[in-house]
C-alpha positions as CSV (number, residue, x, y, z in Angstrom):
1,M,-2.5,-25.2,0.8
2,E,-4.7,-26.7,-1.9
3,A,-7.7,-27.2,0.7
4,L,-7.4,-23.5,1.5
5,H,-7.1,-22.5,-2.2
6,R,-3.7,-21.0,-1.5
7,I,-1.1,-20.6,-4.3
8,S,2.5,-21.3,-4.0
9,V,5.1,-18.5,-3.8
10,E,6.3,-19.4,-7.4
11,D,2.7,-19.2,-8.7
12,Y,2.1,-16.0,-6.9
13,K,5.1,-14.3,-8.3
14,R,4.0,-15.4,-11.9
15,S,0.3,-14.4,-11.3
16,E,-1.5,-11.3,-12.5
17,K,-1.3,-8.6,-9.8
18,T,-3.7,-6.0,-8.5
19,P,-2.2,-2.7,-10.0
20,V,-1.6,-1.2,-6.7
21,T,1.9,-0.3,-5.3
22,V,2.4,0.6,-1.5
23,V,4.8,3.2,-0.6
24,L,5.9,3.3,3.1
25,D,7.4,6.7,3.9
26,N,9.7,6.3,6.9
27,V,7.7,3.8,8.8
28,R,9.4,3.0,12.2
29,S,7.7,-0.2,13.3
30,M,9.0,-3.5,11.8
31,N,5.7,-5.1,12.9
32,N,3.8,-2.6,10.8
33,V,6.1,-3.2,7.8
34,G,5.5,-7.0,8.2
35,S,1.8,-6.5,8.5
36,V,1.7,-4.4,5.3
37,F,3.7,-7.2,3.5
38,R,1.1,-9.7,4.6
39,T,-1.8,-7.4,3.5
40,A,-0.1,-6.9,0.1
41,D,0.2,-10.7,-0.4
42,A,-3.5,-11.1,0.6
43,F,-4.5,-8.8,-2.1
44,R,-1.8,-9.8,-4.6
45,L,-0.5,-6.3,-4.9
46,E,2.2,-5.4,-7.4
47,R,4.9,-4.2,-5.0
48,I,6.0,-2.3,-1.9
49,C,8.4,0.6,-2.0
50,L,10.2,0.9,1.3
51,C,11.6,4.3,1.9
52,G,13.9,6.2,4.3
53,I,14.2,4.6,7.8
54,T,11.6,1.9,6.8
55,A,13.3,-1.4,7.7
56,R,13.9,-4.0,5.0
57,P,13.7,-7.8,5.0
58,P,15.3,-10.0,5.9
59,H,14.5,-9.2,9.6
60,K,13.0,-11.4,12.2
61,E,10.8,-8.5,13.6
62,I,9.4,-8.0,10.1
63,E,8.8,-11.8,9.7
64,K,6.8,-12.0,13.0
65,T,4.0,-10.4,11.2
66,A,4.7,-10.9,7.6
67,L,4.7,-14.7,8.0
68,G,6.6,-15.4,4.9
69,A,5.0,-12.6,2.7
70,T,8.4,-11.0,2.1
71,E,9.2,-13.9,-0.1
72,S,6.1,-13.5,-2.3
73,V,5.7,-9.8,-2.5
74,F,8.1,-7.8,-4.7
75,W,9.6,-4.9,-2.9
76,E,12.3,-2.2,-3.6
77,Y,14.2,0.2,-1.3
78,F,14.6,4.0,-1.9
79,P,16.7,6.0,0.4
80,K,14.3,9.0,-0.1
81,T,10.5,8.7,-0.5
82,M,10.7,11.4,-3.3
83,E,12.9,9.0,-5.3
84,A,10.0,6.4,-5.3
85,V,7.6,9.1,-6.1
86,A,9.6,10.2,-9.1
87,R,9.9,6.6,-10.3
88,L,6.2,6.0,-10.0
89,K,5.3,9.1,-11.7
90,A,7.6,8.2,-14.6
91,E,5.7,4.8,-14.7
92,N,2.4,6.7,-15.1
93,Y,1.1,5.8,-11.6
94,A,-1.6,7.9,-9.9
95,L,-0.3,8.8,-6.5
96,Y,-2.3,9.2,-3.4
97,A,-1.1,10.0,0.1
98,V,-3.3,8.3,2.9
99,E,-3.4,11.3,5.1
100,Q,-5.6,13.8,6.9
101,V,-5.1,16.9,4.8
102,T,-7.1,19.8,3.4
103,E,-9.2,18.6,0.5
104,S,-8.6,14.9,1.1
105,T,-11.2,12.5,-0.2
106,P,-13.0,10.3,2.4
107,L,-12.2,6.7,1.7
108,Q,-15.8,5.8,1.2
109,Q,-16.1,8.4,-1.5
110,F,-12.8,7.5,-3.4
111,R,-13.3,6.1,-6.8
112,W,-10.6,4.4,-8.9
113,N,-11.3,2.5,-12.1
114,G,-9.8,-0.6,-10.7
115,N,-7.2,-1.2,-13.4
116,S,-4.9,1.7,-14.0
117,P,-1.8,1.8,-11.8
118,I,-2.1,3.5,-8.5
119,A,0.4,4.0,-5.7
120,L,-0.7,4.7,-2.1
121,I,1.6,6.2,0.3
122,F,1.5,5.6,4.1
123,G,3.4,7.7,6.5
124,N,5.4,7.6,9.6
125,E,3.5,6.6,12.7
126,V,4.1,10.0,14.4
127,M,4.6,12.6,11.6
128,G,2.4,11.0,8.8
129,V,3.3,11.4,5.1
130,E,6.0,14.0,4.6
131,Q,4.7,17.2,3.4
132,Q,6.8,17.4,0.1
133,V,5.5,13.9,-0.6
134,V,1.8,14.8,-0.1
135,D,2.4,17.9,-2.3
136,A,3.8,15.7,-5.1
137,C,0.6,13.3,-5.1
138,D,-2.4,13.5,-7.2
139,G,-4.5,13.7,-4.1
140,A,-5.1,12.3,-0.7
141,I,-7.4,9.8,0.8
142,E,-8.6,10.0,4.4
143,I,-10.2,7.4,6.6
144,P,-13.1,9.1,8.5
145,Q,-13.0,8.7,12.2
146,A,-15.4,9.5,14.9
147,G,-13.7,8.8,18.2
148,T,-11.4,10.8,20.4
149,K,-8.3,9.7,18.6
150,H,-7.7,11.0,15.1
151,S,-5.2,8.5,13.8
152,L,-5.1,4.7,13.2
153,N,-2.2,2.3,13.3
154,I,-0.5,2.2,9.9
155,A,-1.2,-1.5,9.5
156,V,-4.8,-1.0,10.3
157,S,-5.0,2.0,7.9
158,A,-3.3,0.0,5.1
159,G,-5.6,-2.9,5.6
160,M,-8.7,-0.7,5.3
161,V,-7.5,1.3,2.2
162,L,-5.9,-1.7,0.4
163,W,-9.1,-3.8,0.9
164,E,-11.1,-0.9,-0.7
165,M,-8.7,-0.8,-3.7
166,Y,-8.8,-4.6,-4.1
167,K,-12.6,-4.5,-4.0
168,Q,-12.7,-1.8,-6.6
169,H,-10.3,-3.8,-8.8
170,L,-12.5,-6.9,-8.4
171,E,-15.5,-5.0,-9.3
172,A,-13.8,-3.7,-12.4
173,Q,-12.8,-7.1,-13.4
174,A,-16.3,-8.4,-13.0
175,S,-17.7,-5.6,-15.1
176,G,-15.1,-6.0,-17.8
177,Q,-13.8,-2.3,-17.3
178,N,-10.5,-1.4,-19.0
179,S,-8.0,1.3,-17.9
């Protein structure tokens, strides 16, 4: 761990986090859930909100891809995604659905100050983010695609979007920006 500059789970839990919360809106695949946990750990995100039918740890199918990240990343469960949305709004998070909708912002054009709390909502593998959830958001972020398919696996989408948010957070830290 030391040679790889990895921190312990205890140190991770005590460390300063990237002010990003991930919301999983009825994600069916436990492998996708596990992958999002692992990505959240990699970028030291604040938490994951698991909503609706989204599986919760402990579960061996989640652990296959999480590789222990369920122990480091704080998570909470909400029976309905709108309950998580209400909580995050009360905590002054900006909320963005990662979804293909009218007036979405392409990922490469999305700008965040890198420090204020933001929640990113990823949806069901077939249906996407529930419409009432999209309507409750401050906006939507879309990953531009040029192929014949117009969707990406949720774990891939999360990796791309969360990397961009982490990068913007690092840039803000380097420039000394405040929220």
